[in-house]
C-alpha positions in Angstrom: 52.3 85.3 89.4 50.0 82.2 88.9 48.8 79.9 91.7 46.9 76.7 91.4 45.2 74.8 94.1 43.7 71.3 93.8 43.4 68.1 95.7 42.7 64.4 95.3 41.7 62.8 98.6 40.4 65.3 101.1 40.5 62.9 104.0 44.3 63.1 103.9 44.0 66.8 104.7 46.6 67.6 102.0 46.0 70.3 99.5 48.2 70.4 96.3 49.6 73.8 95.3 51.5 75.1 92.3 53.2 78.4 91.9 54.4 79.5 88.5 56.7 82.4 87.6 57.8 83.4 84.1 61.3 84.4 83.0 60.6 88.1 83.0 60.7 88.0 86.8 64.0 86.1 87.0 67.1 88.0 88.2 70.6 87.9 86.6 72.1 85.6 89.2 70.3 82.6 87.9 68.9 81.9 91.4 65.4 82.6 92.4 64.4 83.0 96.1 61.0 81.7 97.2 59.4 82.3 100.6 56.4 81.3 102.6 55.0 84.0 104.9 56.2 83.8 108.5 53.0 85.2 110.0 49.5 86.3 109.0 48.1 89.8 109.4 45.5 89.9 112.1 47.5 87.7 114.4 50.7 89.3 115.5 52.9 86.3 116.2 55.1 84.1 114.1 53.2 81.2 112.5 55.8 78.8 111.2 53.5 77.8 108.4 56.3 76.0 106.5 56.0 73.1 109.0 52.9 72.1 107.1 54.6 71.7 103.7 55.3 68.3 102.2 57.3 67.4 99.1 58.5 70.8 97.9 59.8 70.5 94.2 60.9 72.8 91.4 60.3 72.3 87.6 61.0 74.2 84.4 58.4 74.8 81.7 59.2 71.3 80.2 58.5 69.6 83.5 62.2 68.9 84.1 63.3 69.1 87.7 65.4 72.1 88.9 67.9 71.9 91.8 67.1 73.9 94.9 68.3 74.5 98.4 66.3 75.4 101.5 68.1 78.4 103.0 65.9 79.2 106.0 62.9 77.9 107.8 60.6 79.2 105.1 62.9 80.1 102.2 64.1 78.2 99.2 66.6 79.1 96.4 66.0 77.6 93.0 68.7 77.5 90.2 66.8 78.7 87.1 69.4 77.5 84.5 67.9 78.1 81.0 64.3 77.8 82.1 61.7 80.0 80.5 59.4 79.5 83.6 59.7 77.9 87.0 56.8 76.1 88.7 57.0 75.1 92.4 54.8 72.1 93.4 54.2 71.1 97.0 51.5 69.9 99.3 50.1 71.7 102.3 48.5 70.1 105.4 45.2 71.8 105.9 43.9 70.3 109.1 42.8 73.2 111.4 39.4 74.7 111.2 39.5 78.1 112.8 39.2 81.7 111.5 42.8 82.0 110.5 43.9 78.6 109.2 43.2 76.1 106.4 40.9 73.0 106.3 39.8 70.4 103.8 37.3 67.5 104.1 34.8 66.0 101.8 32.4 68.9 102.3 34.6 71.9 101.8 38.0 73.4 100.9 38.8 76.4 103.1 42.0 78.3 102.6 43.7 81.3 104.0 46.3 81.9 101.3 48.7 83.6 103.6 49.4 80.2 105.1 50.3 78.3 102.0 51.1 80.6 99.1 54.7 81.3 98.2 56.0 84.7 97.1 59.2 86.1 95.7 60.6 88.9 98.0 60.5 92.2 96.1 57.7 91.1 93.8 54.8 91.4 96.2 53.2 94.1 94.0 53.0 91.9 90.9 49.4 90.9 89.9 48.3 87.4 90.8 45.9 84.8 89.4 44.5 81.9 91.4 43.2 78.8 89.7 41.0 76.4 91.7 40.3 72.9 90.5 37.1 71.9 92.4 34.2 69.5 92.1 31.8 70.9 89.6 29.0 71.4 92.1 31.1 73.6 94.4 30.4 77.3 94.9 33.2 79.7 96.0 32.8 82.4 98.7 35.6 84.9 98.5 36.3 88.6 97.9 38.8 87.8 95.1 37.7 89.1 91.7 36.7 87.0 88.7 37.7 89.9 86.5 41.2 90.2 85.0 42.9 93.3 86.6 43.7 96.2 84.4 47.3 96.4 85.6 48.0 92.7 84.8 49.7 91.2 81.8 47.5 88.5 80.3 49.2 85.1 80.4 49.0 82.5 77.7 48.4 79.9 80.4 45.4 77.6 79.9 43.3 77.1 83.0 41.4 73.9 83.8 39.7 75.3 86.9 37.9 78.5 88.0 40.1 81.6 87.8 40.3 84.4 90.3 42.5 87.5 90.3 44.2 89.8 92.8 45.9 93.1 92.2 49.0 91.9 94.0 50.3 89.4 96.6 49.0 91.5 99.4 45.4 91.2 98.1 45.8 87.5 97.4 46.9 86.5 100.9 44.3 88.8 102.4 41.5 87.0 100.6 40.5 83.7 102.2 37.9 81.5 100.5 35.5 78.7 101.2 34.6 76.3 98.4 31.6 74.0 99.1 28.3 72.8 97.6 26.5 73.6 100.9 27.2 77.3 101.2 24.2 79.4 102.2 24.2 82.9 100.8 22.4 86.2 101.1 23.3 89.9 101.0 22.4 93.4 101.8 23.4 96.9 100.5 24.3 100.0 102.4 25.5 103.2 100.7 26.2 101.5 97.4 28.3 98.8 99.0 27.2 95.2 98.7 27.7 93.0 101.8 27.6 89.2 101.3 26.7 86.8 104.0 28.1 83.2 103.5 27.4 80.4 106.0 29.1 77.1 105.8 28.4 74.2 108.1 25.4 72.8 110.0 23.3 75.9 110.6 19.9 77.5 110.0 20.4 81.2 109.6 17.3 83.2 110.0 17.8 85.8 107.3 14.8 87.9 108.3 16.5 88.6 111.6 20.1 88.6 110.6 20.0 91.0 107.7 18.2 93.9 109.5 20.7 93.7 112.4 23.7 93.5 110.1 22.3 96.4 108.0 21.8 98.5 111.1 25.3 98.2 112.6 26.9 98.5 109.1 24.9 101.6 108.4 25.9 103.2 111.7 29.6 102.4 111.2 29.5 103.9 107.7 27.8 107.0 109.0 30.5 107.7 111.6 33.4 106.9 109.4 32.1 108.4 106.1 31.8 105.7 103.4 33.4 102.3 103.3 37.0 101.5 102.3 36.1 98.9 99.6 33.3 98.4 97.0 32.2 94.9 98.2 32.5 93.0 101.4 32.1 89.3 102.4 31.3 87.8 105.8 32.5 84.2 105.7 31.0 82.2 108.5 32.1 78.7 109.5 29.5 77.3 111.9 30.7 74.3 113.8 28.9 71.8 116.1 31.2 72.5 119.1 31.7 75.5 121.2 33.9 78.0 119.3 34.5 81.7 118.9 37.1 83.2 116.6 37.3 85.9 114.0 39.9 87.3 111.7 39.8 90.5 109.7 40.6 91.1 106.1 40.3 94.2 103.9 37.4 93.0 101.9 36.2 90.1 104.1 36.3 88.4 107.4 36.2 84.8 108.5 34.3 84.0 111.6 34.0 80.6 113.3 31.2 80.1 115.8 29.5 77.2 117.5 27.6 75.2 118.5 25.2 75.2 115.5 22.1 74.7 117.6 22.7 78.0 119.5 23.4 80.2 116.5 20.1 82.0 116.6 19.5 81.7 120.3 20.2 84.3 123.0 23.3 82.4 124.1 25.2 82.8 120.8 23.3 85.2 118.6 24.7 88.3 120.4 28.1 86.8 119.9 27.4 86.6 116.2 26.5 90.2 116.1 29.4 91.3 118.4 32.2 89.6 116.5 30.8 90.6 113.1 30.6 94.3 114.2 34.1 94.0 115.5 35.6 92.4 112.4 33.7 94.8 110.1 35.2 97.8 111.8 38.6 96.4 111.2 38.1 97.3 107.5 38.8 100.8 108.6 41.0 100.2 111.7 44.1 98.2 110.8 43.3 97.3 107.2 43.1 100.9 106.1 44.3 102.9 109.2 47.6 101.0 109.8 50.6 101.6 112.0 53.7 102.8 110.2 55.5 99.5 111.1 53.0 97.6 109.0 52.7 99.8 106.0 53.2 97.7 104.0 53.2 94.3 105.7 56.5 92.5 105.8 55.7 88.8 105.7 59.3 87.6 106.3 59.7 88.8 109.9 58.0 90.3 113.0 56.3 93.6 112.4 56.8 95.0 115.9 54.3 97.8 116.9 53.1 99.4 120.1 49.8 100.3 118.4 47.8 97.1 119.1 45.9 99.2 121.7 44.5 101.1 118.7 44.2 98.3 116.2 42.4 95.9 118.5 41.5 98.0 121.5 39.5 100.7 119.8 37.9 98.0 117.5 36.8 96.0 120.5 35.3 99.1 122.1 33.6 100.1 118.9 32.3 96.6 118.1 30.0 96.8 121.1 29.2 100.5 121.0 28.0 100.3 117.4 25.6 97.5 118.3 24.2 99.7 121.0 23.9 102.7 118.6 22.2 100.6 116.0 19.6 99.2 118.4 20.9 95.6 118.3 22.1 96.0 121.9 20.4 97.7 124.8 22.3 99.9 127.2 22.2 97.1 129.7 23.9 94.8 127.2 26.5 97.5 126.3 27.3 97.9 130.0 27.5 94.2 130.4 30.3 94.1 127.8 32.1 96.9 129.4 31.8 95.1 132.7 33.3 92.0 131.2 36.3 94.0 130.0 36.7 95.6 133.5 36.5 92.2 135.1 39.2 90.8 132.9 41.4 93.8 133.7 41.0 93.5 137.4 41.5 89.8 137.4 44.9 90.2 135.5 47.7 91.2 137.9 49.9 91.6 134.8 48.4 95.2 134.7 51.0 96.1 137.4 53.9 94.7 135.4 53.6 95.5 131.7 51.8 98.3 129.9 49.3 97.7 127.1 51.8 99.3 124.6 54.6 97.0 125.7 52.2 94.1 125.7 51.3 94.9 122.0 55.0 94.7 121.1 55.3 91.4 122.9 52.5 89.6 121.1 55.4 88.6 118.8 57.2 87.1 121.8 54.5 84.8 123.3 51.5 85.3 121.1 48.0 85.4 122.5 48.4 82.9 125.3 48.6 83.9 128.9 52.3 83.1 129.2 54.1 83.2 132.5 52.0 84.4 135.4 51.1 88.1 135.7 53.5 89.2 132.9 51.3 91.2 130.5 47.9 92.6 129.6 45.6 92.3 126.6 45.6 94.7 123.7 41.8 94.0 123.4 40.8 94.5 127.1 43.0 97.3 128.2 42.9 98.9 124.7 39.0 98.9 124.9 39.0 100.4 128.4 41.5 103.1 127.3 39.3 103.9 124.3 36.3 104.3 126.6 38.1 106.6 128.9 39.4 108.7 126.0 36.0 108.9 124.5 34.5 110.2 127.7 37.3 112.6 128.4 36.8 114.1 124.9 33.0 114.3 125.4 33.5 115.9 128.8 36.0 118.5 127.5 33.8 119.4 124.5 30.4 119.1 126.2 29.5 116.1 123.9 30.2 118.0 120.7 33.2 115.8 119.9 34.1 112.2 120.6 36.4 109.4 119.6 34.2 109.2 116.5 35.9 112.4 115.3 39.3 111.0 116.2 38.9 107.8 114.1 37.3 109.6 111.2 40.3 112.0 111.1 42.6 109.0 111.4 40.8 107.4 108.4 41.0 110.6 106.3 44.6 111.4 107.2 46.1 107.9 107.1 43.6 105.3 105.9 42.7 107.0 102.7 46.2 108.0 101.9 47.9 104.7 102.7 50.3 106.5 105.1 51.2 104.5 108.2 50.6 106.3 111.5 52.8 106.5 114.6 51.9 106.9 118.3 52.7 110.6 118.0 50.3 110.9 115.1 47.6 109.3 117.1 48.2 111.5 120.1 48.2 114.6 117.8 44.8 113.7 116.4 43.4 113.1 119.9 44.7 116.4 121.1 43.5 118.3 118.1 40.0 116.9 118.5 39.8 117.2 122.3 41.7 120.5 122.7 43.7 119.2 125.7 47.2 117.9 126.2 47.0 114.1 126.6 50.7 113.4 127.3 49.7 112.3 130.8 47.3 109.7 129.5 49.8 108.1 127.2 52.4 108.1 129.9 50.1 106.6 132.6 47.7 104.4 130.8 49.1 103.4 127.4 52.8 103.3 128.2 52.6 102.9 132.0 51.0 100.7 134.6 49.0 103.3 136.5 45.8 101.9 138.1 42.9 102.4 135.6 40.1 102.2 138.2 40.1 105.8 139.6 39.8 107.3 136.1 37.4 104.6 135.0 35.2 105.5 137.9 35.3 109.2 137.0 34.4 108.5 133.4 31.5 106.2 134.4 30.1 108.8 136.7 29.9 111.2 133.7 27.3 108.8 132.2 25.6 108.0 135.5 27.2 104.7 136.3 29.3 103.4 139.2 31.5 100.4 139.9 30.1 97.9 142.4 32.3 95.1 143.8 31.1 91.9 145.5 32.8 88.8 146.7 33.6 86.1 144.2 31.1 83.2 144.3 34.0 80.8 144.6 35.1 80.8 148.2 38.6 79.6 147.3 39.0 82.6 144.9 37.7 85.2 147.3 39.4 84.0 150.5 42.6 82.2 149.4 43.4 83.9 146.0 43.6 81.2 143.4 41.6 80.2 140.3 41.2 76.7 138.9 40.1 74.7 135.9 38.6 71.3 136.1 40.4 68.2 134.9 38.5 65.3 133.4 39.3 63.0 136.3 37.6 65.2 138.9 40.7 67.0 140.1 41.3 70.7 139.5 44.3 72.5 138.1 45.4 75.9 139.4 45.4 78.5 136.6 46.5 81.5 138.5 47.5 82.6 142.0 47.1 86.2 143.2 50.4 87.9 144.1 50.8 88.4 147.8 47.8 86.1 148.6 47.5 83.4 151.2 47.8 80.8 148.5 51.1 82.2 147.2 52.5 82.4 150.7 51.5 78.8 151.3 53.4 77.7 148.2 50.6 77.1 145.7 51.6 77.6 142.0 50.1 77.7 138.6 49.5 74.2 137.2 49.5 72.6 140.6 46.8 69.8 140.6 44.4 69.8 143.6 43.3 66.2 144.2 41.8 66.3 147.7 40.6 68.5 150.5 40.8 67.6 154.2 41.4 63.9 153.2 38.5 63.8 150.8 39.0 63.0 147.2 37.7 65.7 144.8 35.2 64.8 142.2 34.5 68.1 140.4 33.4 69.6 143.7 36.1 71.9 145.0 33.5 74.8 145.1 31.2 72.8 147.3 33.8 71.5 149.7 35.5 74.8 150.2 32.2 76.4 150.9 31.3 73.6 153.3 34.6 74.1 155.2 34.4 77.9 155.1 36.0 79.9 157.9 38.0 76.8 158.8 41.6 75.9 158.0 41.7 73.4 155.2 44.4 71.0 154.0 44.7 70.6 150.2 46.3 67.5 148.6 48.6 68.8 145.8 50.2 66.8 143.0 53.0 68.6 141.2 56.2 67.6 139.5 55.4 64.0 140.1 55.2 64.5 143.8 52.4 64.7 146.4 52.3 67.3 149.2 49.9 68.8 151.5 49.2 72.6 151.8 47.4 74.2 154.8 45.3 77.3 154.2 43.8 79.3 157.0 41.3 82.1 156.1 41.5 85.6 157.7 38.9 88.3 158.2 40.7 90.8 156.0 41.9 88.9 152.9 39.8 89.3 149.7 40.8 88.5 146.2 39.2 88.3 142.7 36.2 90.3 143.5 33.3 90.4 141.0 32.6 93.8 139.5 29.4 95.2 138.1 28.5 98.5 136.6 25.2 99.9 137.9 23.3 103.2 137.4 23.9 105.8 140.1 20.9 106.4 142.4 19.2 109.7 141.7 21.1 110.3 138.5 20.8 113.9 137.3 19.6 115.3 134.0 23.1 116.1 132.8 24.2 112.5 133.4 21.2 111.2 131.5 22.0 113.5 128.6 25.6 112.3 128.6 24.5 108.7 128.5 22.2 109.4 125.7 24.9 111.3 123.7 27.3 108.4 124.2 24.9 105.6 123.2 23.3 107.3 120.2 
């Protein structure tokens, strides 16, 4: 399978692609089915990438056109006739610069092949070559090999551009690349594995700081998991000038987009650089190697429904921060700050009473990663991380700190990751129980597959390491006393983003997306916080604009109503020696 990517005018944002297939892969029907993936691994929702395709055409080896018919939203049937080879030519609109999409401008070509590379169903395991026609001064950052694979049949094709190879379609589409003349590069080695650091965009990476920190958390992850799944790994960083935070995992690489550029090495953004990098690196084990049975192998033509997002993303989220603490890049304070952030998100989301984290994992295919309708679901990242913490502490408590979730994930890697066997929820529970020595059916029923309140068990687990949950009033009077949250609009008004169920605001008729334009007859100018504090303990009248209509809503505070409290994790006073030892065992 041969692919070719080139372009003429980068400002149009169109990239030209060619996909060539020789006769030996034709079937007897004389019709060849081509498909574009419907989704990309790492984001468990349908992507509809075919909407970005322009001018799809089919040719034989002589350049003569072949007739074809589009049979689905991302499938085409080509009549091969007497052709010795078929080449599909089309353009792809590469106009979104984030960690999972494609982008082209005069400075770079950035491609996630899963978005734009066709495949023939049933032939995903055939070796692939990728030819890139680029400006002569461009370098290419990618995990793809420049060495012809041993299992591939050498083609007689003459390449004009630089050639890369993949063992199969799965590797090809799991190998994003950045081509640019301005790439900044460095590397480090741990345990015989070479780790590349590629930075694209306006940035000034301080290598003397970055490399030791990356080396430290990489080394700690490899110590716990026992080796690394691949021989070489690439961090591909897109550093942008605006505020941005996004990462996507791949088996041999990750793409991470961060910004703004001027904050990259400052305390405001550098911890985020470390955190997301640690998170994405751990995905090399957890989801790229240790993979749910429903995704082994990936099926690119439809949803790959799975309940196991709480393992794939939840444990990875928990570990991303914990490994930074263990490596010394984070202090215990910073680690607890991240755990506090997860707990705050959990408590602010009333969807925790309506849909379990396992069911929410299944439903990422339904409404993706957006909030969706109010209070419907939870996050596989947030609730998954909190469950991972609770299980880690339960195991440590049961085994007097001789075993932990480290042992669980190492066993998962040995049993499933190294063998390529997909795991089920029962498999995961079996490993947990074999490591901990306790029946955890209750945990799965209550916390993974149920909507039981996390807080009592979280408090018990935190006490084990000498911490407690502290709650204080929200700094926003309208959140604390009336039960709604807002987001500012450019014109000075504020839009309601969520309303607490059973709150005064809900009873008064406020709804998500209502626009608050005034308070007590005063026009708002980005100052709802100040005016509600000014009128605190008084009844207030809000001017609401919704559905092209204006109305007034009266809110009267009470002495008992409290919503959206702020949480903090603080050390327990007079913590005992055992708790100190437990904390040390957890963080080291």
